[in-house]
NUVODREN-361278 format. One record per residue (C-alpha): x, y, z; chain. Coordinates in Angstrom, 3 decimals, decimal comma. Layout:
% NUVODREN-361278
+----------+----------+----------+----+
:        u :        v :        w : ch :
+----------+----------+----------+----+
:        X :        Y :        Z :  A :
...
+----------+----------+----------+----+
***
This chain:
% NUVODREN-361278
+----------+----------+----------+----+
:        u :        v :        w : ch :
+----------+----------+----------+----+
:    8,104 :  -24,837 :   13,297 :  A :
:    8,469 :  -22,971 :   16,592 :  A :
:    6,157 :  -20,116 :   17,503 :  A :
:    7,396 :  -18,933 :   20,894 :  A :
:    7,898 :  -15,421 :   19,559 :  A :
:    4,776 :  -13,263 :   19,566 :  A :
:    3,977 :  -10,836 :   16,748 :  A :
:    3,100 :   -7,143 :   16,974 :  A :
:    1,142 :   -5,609 :   14,091 :  A :
:    0,912 :   -1,837 :   13,704 :  A :
:   -2,139 :   -1,158 :   11,519 :  A :
:   -5,861 :   -1,962 :   11,480 :  A :
:   -6,533 :   -1,416 :    7,783 :  A :
:   -7,257 :   -4,435 :    5,570 :  A :
:   -3,472 :   -4,736 :    5,310 :  A :
:   -3,027 :   -5,193 :    9,055 :  A :
:   -6,060 :   -7,473 :    9,313 :  A :
:   -4,501 :   -9,731 :    6,674 :  A :
:   -1,267 :   -9,945 :    8,680 :  A :
:   -3,148 :  -10,719 :   11,910 :  A :
:   -5,151 :  -13,539 :   10,327 :  A :
:   -2,158 :  -15,124 :    8,610 :  A :
:   -0,293 :  -15,338 :   11,916 :  A :
:   -3,269 :  -16,310 :   14,084 :  A :
:   -4,230 :  -19,284 :   11,927 :  A :
:   -0,778 :  -20,728 :   12,711 :  A :
:   -1,242 :  -20,367 :   16,448 :  A :
:    1,071 :  -17,375 :   16,880 :  A :
:    0,168 :  -14,914 :   19,631 :  A :
:   -0,673 :  -11,614 :   17,938 :  A :
:   -0,895 :   -8,127 :   19,433 :  A :
:   -2,160 :   -5,320 :   17,223 :  A :
:   -2,247 :   -1,550 :   17,688 :  A :
:   -3,295 :    1,562 :   15,824 :  A :
:   -4,670 :    5,015 :   16,569 :  A :
:   -8,215 :    5,299 :   17,898 :  A :
:  -10,149 :    5,697 :   14,612 :  A :
:   -8,669 :    2,686 :   12,800 :  A :
:   -8,759 :    0,647 :   16,033 :  A :
:  -12,510 :    1,093 :   16,471 :  A :
:  -13,164 :   -0,052 :   12,893 :  A :
:  -10,540 :   -2,762 :   12,424 :  A :
:   -9,998 :   -4,460 :   15,812 :  A :
:  -10,001 :   -8,229 :   15,452 :  A :
:  -11,002 :  -11,087 :   17,761 :  A :
:   -7,906 :  -12,958 :   16,547 :  A :
:   -5,470 :  -10,586 :   18,250 :  A :
:   -5,042 :   -8,750 :   21,514 :  A :
:   -5,894 :   -5,275 :   20,213 :  A :
:   -5,345 :   -1,797 :   21,565 :  A :
:   -4,911 :    1,905 :   20,859 :  A :
:   -1,453 :    3,415 :   20,430 :  A :
:   -0,110 :    6,971 :   19,940 :  A :
:    0,158 :    8,366 :   16,415 :  A :
:    3,400 :    7,716 :   14,483 :  A :
:    2,995 :   11,132 :   12,834 :  A :
:    2,163 :   13,461 :   15,710 :  A :
:    3,187 :   11,532 :   18,839 :  A :
:    6,529 :    9,949 :   18,005 :  A :
:    8,065 :   10,037 :   21,468 :  A :
:    4,881 :    8,725 :   23,076 :  A :
:    4,679 :    5,867 :   20,571 :  A :
:    8,338 :    4,988 :   21,090 :  A :
:    7,789 :    4,817 :   24,852 :  A :
:    4,593 :    2,808 :   24,342 :  A :
:    6,340 :    0,205 :   22,180 :  A :
:    9,511 :   -0,105 :   24,256 :  A :
:    7,469 :   -0,538 :   27,430 :  A :
:    5,341 :   -3,147 :   25,669 :  A :
:    8,410 :   -4,961 :   24,332 :  A :
:    9,851 :   -5,298 :   27,847 :  A :
:    7,016 :   -7,719 :   28,671 :  A :
:    8,487 :  -10,480 :   26,499 :  A :
:   11,425 :  -12,770 :   27,092 :  A :
:   11,636 :  -13,562 :   23,361 :  A :
:   11,522 :  -10,501 :   21,129 :  A :
:    8,242 :  -10,212 :   19,180 :  A :
:    8,292 :   -9,877 :   15,398 :  A :
:    7,202 :   -6,353 :   14,424 :  A :
:    5,037 :   -5,743 :   11,333 :  A :
:    4,244 :   -2,343 :    9,770 :  A :
:    1,068 :   -2,073 :    7,696 :  A :
:    1,379 :    1,549 :    6,561 :  A :
:    3,984 :    4,071 :    5,435 :  A :
:    3,491 :    5,971 :    8,690 :  A :
:    4,519 :    3,004 :   10,813 :  A :
:    7,276 :    1,863 :    8,452 :  A :
:    8,797 :    5,338 :    8,565 :  A :
:    8,504 :    5,454 :   12,343 :  A :
:   10,160 :    2,047 :   12,845 :  A :
:   12,955 :    3,044 :   10,484 :  A :
:   13,573 :    6,348 :   12,277 :  A :
:   13,836 :    4,689 :   15,691 :  A :
:   15,268 :    1,371 :   14,499 :  A :
:   18,251 :    1,360 :   16,849 :  A :
:   16,049 :    1,674 :   19,933 :  A :
:   13,285 :   -0,642 :   18,707 :  A :
:   15,787 :   -3,352 :   17,717 :  A :
:   16,454 :   -3,850 :   21,415 :  A :
:   12,883 :   -5,066 :   21,884 :  A :
:   11,595 :   -6,323 :   18,507 :  A :
:   12,624 :   -8,304 :   15,431 :  A :
:   12,147 :   -6,625 :   12,039 :  A :
:   13,860 :   -6,211 :    8,683 :  A :
:   13,805 :   -2,973 :    6,713 :  A :
:   15,982 :   -1,430 :    4,026 :  A :
:   18,418 :    1,246 :    5,155 :  A :
:   16,922 :    4,376 :    6,679 :  A :
:   18,122 :    6,517 :    3,768 :  A :
:   16,564 :    4,182 :    1,180 :  A :
:   13,264 :    3,944 :    3,055 :  A :
:   13,024 :    7,724 :    3,312 :  A :
:   13,860 :    7,986 :   -0,396 :  A :
:   11,145 :    5,622 :   -1,620 :  A :
:    8,504 :    7,242 :    0,607 :  A :
:    9,272 :   10,611 :   -0,997 :  A :
:    7,876 :   10,573 :   -4,544 :  A :
:   10,350 :   13,136 :   -5,868 :  A :
:   13,323 :   11,135 :   -4,578 :  A :
:   11,776 :    7,835 :   -5,674 :  A :
:   11,330 :    9,274 :   -9,171 :  A :
:   14,966 :   10,373 :   -9,246 :  A :
:   16,027 :    6,917 :   -8,042 :  A :
:   14,049 :    5,200 :  -10,798 :  A :
:   15,473 :    7,505 :  -13,466 :  A :
:   19,003 :    6,892 :  -12,140 :  A :
:   18,485 :    3,155 :  -12,623 :  A :
:   16,965 :    3,591 :  -16,104 :  A :
:   13,427 :    2,640 :  -15,072 :  A :
:   10,896 :    4,325 :  -17,404 :  A :
:    8,643 :    6,862 :  -15,658 :  A :
:    5,672 :    9,051 :  -16,578 :  A :
:    6,551 :   12,638 :  -17,514 :  A :
:    6,813 :   14,347 :  -14,108 :  A :
:    7,593 :   17,829 :  -12,763 :  A :
:    8,204 :   19,114 :   -9,232 :  A :
:    7,275 :   22,832 :   -9,262 :  A :
:    8,178 :   24,882 :   -6,187 :  A :
:    7,328 :   28,313 :   -7,571 :  A :
:    5,323 :   30,002 :  -10,341 :  A :
:    8,125 :   29,876 :  -12,909 :  A :
:    8,580 :   26,138 :  -12,407 :  A :
:    4,821 :   25,654 :  -12,600 :  A :
:    4,706 :   27,485 :  -15,940 :  A :
:    7,530 :   25,277 :  -17,213 :  A :
:    5,510 :   22,199 :  -16,259 :  A :
:    2,401 :   23,583 :  -17,973 :  A :
:    4,362 :   24,220 :  -21,166 :  A :
:    5,664 :   20,650 :  -21,271 :  A :
:    2,762 :   18,467 :  -20,173 :  A :
:   -0,489 :   17,394 :  -21,802 :  A :
:   -3,851 :   17,992 :  -20,152 :  A :
:   -5,636 :   16,603 :  -18,291 :  A :
:   -2,815 :   15,840 :  -15,859 :  A :
:   -2,657 :   15,025 :  -12,143 :  A :
:   -1,326 :   16,607 :   -8,982 :  A :
:    0,144 :   14,165 :   -6,466 :  A :
:    1,558 :   14,774 :   -2,996 :  A :
:    5,294 :   14,094 :   -2,762 :  A :
:    4,887 :   12,613 :    0,738 :  A :
:    1,498 :   10,978 :    0,204 :  A :
:    1,132 :    9,277 :    3,596 :  A :
:    1,574 :   12,626 :    5,374 :  A :
:   -0,348 :   14,779 :    2,866 :  A :
:   -3,462 :   12,594 :    3,019 :  A :
:   -3,820 :   13,399 :    6,725 :  A :
:   -4,762 :   16,931 :    5,555 :  A :
:   -6,237 :   16,300 :    2,103 :  A :
:   -7,514 :   12,740 :    1,680 :  A :
:   -6,757 :   12,438 :   -2,027 :  A :
:   -4,194 :   10,210 :   -3,701 :  A :
:   -4,293 :   12,235 :   -6,913 :  A :
:   -6,094 :   15,382 :   -8,083 :  A :
:   -7,065 :   15,725 :  -11,741 :  A :
:   -6,289 :   19,059 :  -13,405 :  A :
:   -8,452 :   19,438 :  -16,513 :  A :
:   -6,516 :   22,311 :  -18,057 :  A :
:   -3,775 :   24,875 :  -17,478 :  A :
:   -6,215 :   27,423 :  -16,076 :  A :
:   -7,351 :   25,067 :  -13,331 :  A :
:   -3,782 :   24,110 :  -12,477 :  A :
:   -2,724 :   27,758 :  -12,197 :  A :
:   -5,770 :   28,562 :  -10,055 :  A :
:   -5,648 :   25,635 :   -7,633 :  A :
:   -1,968 :   24,760 :   -7,339 :  A :
:   -1,202 :   27,225 :   -4,528 :  A :
:   -4,078 :   26,128 :   -2,297 :  A :
:   -3,113 :   22,448 :   -2,574 :  A :
:    0,581 :   23,332 :   -2,204 :  A :
:   -0,111 :   24,849 :    1,236 :  A :
:   -0,580 :   21,319 :    2,581 :  A :
:    2,743 :   19,939 :    1,311 :  A :
:    4,982 :   19,486 :   -1,726 :  A :
:    3,323 :   18,405 :   -4,967 :  A :
:    4,300 :   16,884 :   -8,272 :  A :
:    2,640 :   17,410 :  -11,644 :  A :
:    2,438 :   14,223 :  -13,693 :  A :
:    1,057 :   13,145 :  -17,037 :  A :
:   -1,900 :   10,764 :  -17,034 :  A :
:   -0,874 :    7,542 :  -18,736 :  A :
:   -3,849 :    6,369 :  -20,828 :  A :
:   -5,473 :    3,032 :  -20,129 :  A :
:   -7,910 :    1,627 :  -17,586 :  A :
:   -7,313 :    0,036 :  -14,169 :  A :
:   -6,165 :   -3,211 :  -15,793 :  A :
:   -3,010 :   -1,456 :  -17,022 :  A :
:   -1,679 :   -1,375 :  -13,431 :  A :
:    0,695 :   -4,119 :  -12,278 :  A :
:    2,721 :   -4,855 :   -9,155 :  A :
:    5,792 :   -6,916 :   -8,333 :  A :
:    6,404 :   -7,804 :   -4,671 :  A :
:    9,507 :   -9,337 :   -3,108 :  A :
:   10,951 :  -10,521 :    0,167 :  A :
:   14,744 :  -10,272 :    0,311 :  A :
:   16,637 :  -11,437 :    3,380 :  A :
:   19,381 :   -9,432 :    5,060 :  A :
:   21,945 :  -10,740 :    2,558 :  A :
:   19,688 :   -9,808 :   -0,391 :  A :
:   18,784 :  -13,407 :   -1,170 :  A :
:   15,367 :  -13,532 :   -2,836 :  A :
:   13,008 :  -15,488 :   -0,564 :  A :
:    9,587 :  -14,508 :   -1,888 :  A :
:    8,325 :  -13,271 :   -5,269 :  A :
:    4,809 :  -12,357 :   -6,387 :  A :
:    3,147 :  -10,281 :   -9,099 :  A :
:   -0,401 :   -9,166 :   -9,786 :  A :
:   -2,661 :   -7,151 :  -12,043 :  A :
:   -5,307 :   -4,687 :  -10,934 :  A :
:   -8,834 :   -5,078 :  -12,254 :  A :
:  -10,503 :   -2,252 :  -10,336 :  A :
:   -9,399 :    0,333 :   -7,802 :  A :
:  -10,992 :    2,636 :   -5,240 :  A :
:  -11,628 :    5,458 :   -5,813 :  A :
:  -12,399 :    4,355 :   -9,345 :  A :
:   -9,949 :    6,633 :  -11,156 :  A :
:   -6,965 :    7,021 :   -8,806 :  A :
:   -6,754 :    4,778 :   -5,786 :  A :
:   -5,719 :    1,496 :   -4,221 :  A :
:   -6,703 :   -1,917 :   -5,543 :  A :
:  -10,281 :   -3,032 :   -4,905 :  A :
:  -10,190 :   -6,108 :   -7,163 :  A :
:   -6,865 :   -7,608 :   -8,241 :  A :
:   -5,722 :  -10,943 :   -9,641 :  A :
:   -2,560 :  -12,988 :   -9,192 :  A :
:   -0,648 :  -12,996 :  -12,465 :  A :
:    2,975 :  -13,864 :  -13,131 :  A :
:    4,638 :  -11,148 :  -15,215 :  A :
:    8,030 :  -12,450 :  -16,391 :  A :
:    8,952 :   -9,372 :  -18,430 :  A :
:    8,180 :   -6,965 :  -15,590 :  A :
:    9,857 :   -9,199 :  -13,003 :  A :
:   12,950 :   -9,265 :  -15,203 :  A :
:   13,158 :   -5,472 :  -15,006 :  A :
:   12,163 :   -5,120 :  -11,345 :  A :
:   14,498 :   -7,586 :   -9,614 :  A :
:   17,761 :   -5,983 :  -10,831 :  A :
:   16,369 :   -2,592 :   -9,739 :  A :
:   15,524 :   -3,847 :   -6,238 :  A :
:   18,887 :   -5,577 :   -5,926 :  A :
:   20,767 :   -2,480 :   -7,055 :  A :
:   19,068 :   -0,302 :   -4,430 :  A :
:   19,245 :   -3,048 :   -1,745 :  A :
:   15,520 :   -3,241 :   -0,957 :  A :
:   15,759 :   -5,649 :    1,971 :  A :
:   12,693 :   -7,080 :    3,660 :  A :
:    9,241 :   -6,896 :    2,072 :  A :
:    8,799 :   -4,446 :   -0,792 :  A :
:    6,479 :   -3,811 :   -3,709 :  A :
:    6,714 :   -1,703 :   -6,857 :  A :
:    3,742 :   -0,549 :   -8,910 :  A :
:    3,836 :    0,164 :  -12,646 :  A :
:    1,353 :    1,184 :  -15,316 :  A :
:    1,729 :   -0,239 :  -18,810 :  A :
:    1,534 :    2,606 :  -21,313 :  A :
:   -0,554 :    1,503 :  -24,337 :  A :
:    1,167 :    4,153 :  -26,457 :  A :
:    4,489 :    2,289 :  -26,403 :  A :
:    3,729 :   -0,897 :  -24,348 :  A :
:    6,330 :    0,128 :  -21,759 :  A :
:    5,831 :   -0,344 :  -18,026 :  A :
:    6,100 :    3,077 :  -16,341 :  A :
:    7,143 :    3,325 :  -12,694 :  A :
:    4,509 :    4,591 :  -10,229 :  A :
:    5,812 :    3,940 :   -6,697 :  A :
:    7,557 :    1,642 :   -4,225 :  A :
:    6,125 :    0,478 :   -0,896 :  A :
:    8,870 :   -0,762 :    1,482 :  A :
:    6,424 :   -2,835 :    3,537 :  A :
:    3,466 :   -5,184 :    3,290 :  A :
:    0,948 :   -3,803 :    0,798 :  A :
:   -2,856 :   -3,701 :    0,899 :  A :
:   -3,604 :   -6,877 :   -1,098 :  A :
:   -0,774 :   -9,014 :    0,331 :  A :
:   -3,266 :  -11,592 :    1,680 :  A :
:   -3,718 :  -12,723 :   -1,942 :  A :
:   -0,219 :  -14,234 :   -1,803 :  A :
:   -1,196 :  -17,077 :    0,554 :  A :
:   -3,798 :  -18,805 :   -1,649 :  A :
:   -1,365 :  -18,182 :   -4,511 :  A :
:    1,278 :  -20,220 :   -2,675 :  A :
:    3,655 :  -17,453 :   -1,533 :  A :
:    3,421 :  -17,045 :    2,266 :  A :
:    4,974 :  -13,593 :    2,738 :  A :
:    3,721 :  -12,953 :    6,283 :  A :
:    4,801 :  -16,332 :    7,642 :  A :
:    8,129 :  -16,368 :    5,775 :  A :
:    8,923 :  -13,008 :    7,355 :  A :
:    8,142 :  -14,440 :   10,805 :  A :
:   10,200 :  -17,597 :   10,292 :  A :
:   13,192 :  -15,749 :    8,898 :  A :
:   13,335 :  -13,220 :   11,712 :  A :
:   12,991 :  -15,908 :   14,382 :  A :
:   15,988 :  -17,777 :   12,934 :  A :
:   14,112 :  -20,691 :   11,390 :  A :
:   14,615 :  -22,330 :    8,022 :  A :
:   12,816 :  -20,621 :    5,160 :  A :
:   12,607 :  -22,193 :    1,734 :  A :
:   12,338 :  -19,587 :   -1,054 :  A :
:    8,844 :  -19,370 :   -2,579 :  A :
:    9,105 :  -18,019 :   -6,119 :  A :
:    6,425 :  -19,866 :   -8,131 :  A :
:    2,899 :  -18,556 :   -7,694 :  A :
:   -0,560 :  -19,757 :   -8,703 :  A :
:   -2,259 :  -17,448 :  -11,184 :  A :
:   -5,897 :  -16,465 :  -11,642 :  A :
:   -6,852 :  -15,990 :   -7,981 :  A :
:   -8,844 :  -12,831 :   -7,230 :  A :
:   -8,493 :  -10,565 :   -4,197 :  A :
:  -11,622 :   -8,534 :   -3,469 :  A :
:  -11,996 :   -5,594 :   -1,088 :  A :
:  -15,726 :   -6,142 :   -0,825 :  A :
:  -17,254 :   -2,717 :   -0,106 :  A :
:  -14,706 :   -0,843 :   -2,216 :  A :
:  -15,343 :   -3,128 :   -5,182 :  A :
:  -19,082 :   -2,478 :   -4,784 :  A :
:  -18,653 :    1,321 :   -4,578 :  A :
:  -16,348 :    1,328 :   -7,591 :  A :
:  -18,944 :   -0,711 :   -9,496 :  A :
:  -21,626 :    1,897 :   -8,690 :  A :
:  -19,373 :    4,674 :   -9,963 :  A :
:  -18,427 :    2,844 :  -13,156 :  A :
:  -21,985 :    1,723 :  -13,832 :  A :
:  -23,135 :    5,334 :  -13,626 :  A :
:  -20,549 :    6,223 :  -16,291 :  A :
:  -21,508 :    3,257 :  -18,474 :  A :
:  -18,168 :    1,505 :  -17,906 :  A :
:  -19,416 :   -1,545 :  -16,008 :  A :
:  -22,568 :   -3,655 :  -15,846 :  A :
:  -23,977 :   -5,754 :  -13,024 :  A :
:  -22,988 :   -8,799 :  -15,061 :  A :
:  -19,377 :   -7,538 :  -15,043 :  A :
:  -19,569 :   -7,019 :  -11,294 :  A :
:  -20,990 :  -10,472 :  -10,662 :  A :
:  -18,414 :  -12,102 :  -12,912 :  A :
:  -15,705 :  -10,517 :  -10,775 :  A :
:  -17,164 :  -12,219 :   -7,694 :  A :
:  -16,827 :  -15,705 :   -9,171 :  A :
:  -13,882 :  -18,080 :   -9,237 :  A :
:  -11,224 :  -18,718 :   -6,619 :  A :
:  -10,828 :  -15,677 :   -4,424 :  A :
:   -9,522 :  -14,153 :   -1,226 :  A :
:  -11,569 :  -11,498 :    0,526 :  A :
:   -9,844 :   -8,466 :    1,992 :  A :
:  -11,960 :   -8,443 :    5,155 :  A :
:  -14,749 :  -11,007 :    5,257 :  A :
:  -14,066 :  -14,065 :    7,435 :  A :
:  -16,553 :  -16,287 :    9,243 :  A :
:  -14,269 :  -16,583 :   12,280 :  A :
:  -13,619 :  -12,818 :   12,472 :  A :
:  -16,613 :  -10,994 :   10,984 :  A :
:  -16,570 :   -7,654 :   12,794 :  A :
:  -13,752 :   -5,902 :   10,861 :  A :
:  -15,743 :   -6,545 :    7,677 :  A :
:  -19,028 :   -5,319 :    9,193 :  A :
:  -17,570 :   -2,155 :   10,744 :  A :
:  -15,450 :   -1,325 :    7,698 :  A :
:  -18,358 :   -1,811 :    5,288 :  A :
:  -20,638 :    0,401 :    7,372 :  A :
:  -17,933 :    3,102 :    7,600 :  A :
:  -17,393 :    3,116 :    3,826 :  A :
:  -21,114 :    3,207 :    3,035 :  A :
:  -21,742 :    5,984 :    5,546 :  A :
:  -18,869 :    8,093 :    4,209 :  A :
:  -20,017 :    7,502 :    0,631 :  A :
:  -23,517 :    8,693 :    1,539 :  A :
:  -22,103 :   11,822 :    3,205 :  A :
:  -19,986 :   12,636 :    0,126 :  A :
:  -23,026 :   12,157 :   -2,111 :  A :
:  -25,124 :   14,534 :    0,012 :  A :
:  -22,323 :   17,113 :   -0,040 :  A :
:  -22,033 :   16,864 :   -3,830 :  A :
:  -25,798 :   17,171 :   -4,238 :  A :
:  -25,828 :   20,380 :   -2,153 :  A :
:  -23,252 :   21,930 :   -4,490 :  A :
:  -25,095 :   21,048 :   -7,696 :  A :
+----------+----------+----------+----+
***
């Protein structure tokens, strides 16, 4: 295979680190950028790393930064987005960026739809994908209608989560009863649109994901599915411990949906299996590489490299048969989730230790690139300690 094209990765979370390492181990020149905070924590010795303007608040500056950087190369670099912010930015300025980089995204309208939870919900309903009971109140009357038709406790979620979490760093907010929802809705609503959604019963292991890589002609090139074991934060969050698991029944429902909406490039859908009726309920779509994508490589599905080969015009053989039973562990988040669950009597040290055994892929730890793991672990532990002190002061 030829590797004369460099790669540019936008993101220094565990997602971006996974992309960097997958490319670097194959001898591909990697350049990686993010805003200052993530850069200082996630910069890797395996890439030429730097700080870039924000895709949310400095669009024009970031566009100039990337186009100027792209002019340095005779062969266009392959561009990777590791977050919704960067995926949305690349999509918005795709015509300009395509003159300097290689990338594959779904249409701009589809990408904007799936990043907006209200529109993504409508899209799923349109294609007969089961969803949790959900309401989108914009005023008091609509809020009262939601209260009258939903069971408590329920959750508040931001419609545009990647933007909302820049102001309120919460993926979901539990509302214990109608009184709390009436009291707190307006203050949370000031930071962006919200949805009110039922809480599907069941623990973290009821969450499942199906990921795909479709080429520009919607030919399926990569397929992978997984099950969550634990997430961070413990109740509503991203995966902290997941396992590769082929899910034929869920795949059978997901592929026709993706093909109907033309989800080109890399995409992932998350579902929660409702124990009340054993039906998978739609949660969200990510039109990009997802946090635990590095699990795919030991499972035999090389998403990052397939994406590179396809975009540089090289032969790519579809990879559709995965190895099951391989764990992906986000080390510090798994540990913090264990502490939380142990305190509630939901997990023992034996359970925690059992989760560390067997074949596994770590989110951050690597002997040849240890600093992202060290800095990220310290940052998480420090922030956890600060939150604990703040909670103790309010007791």
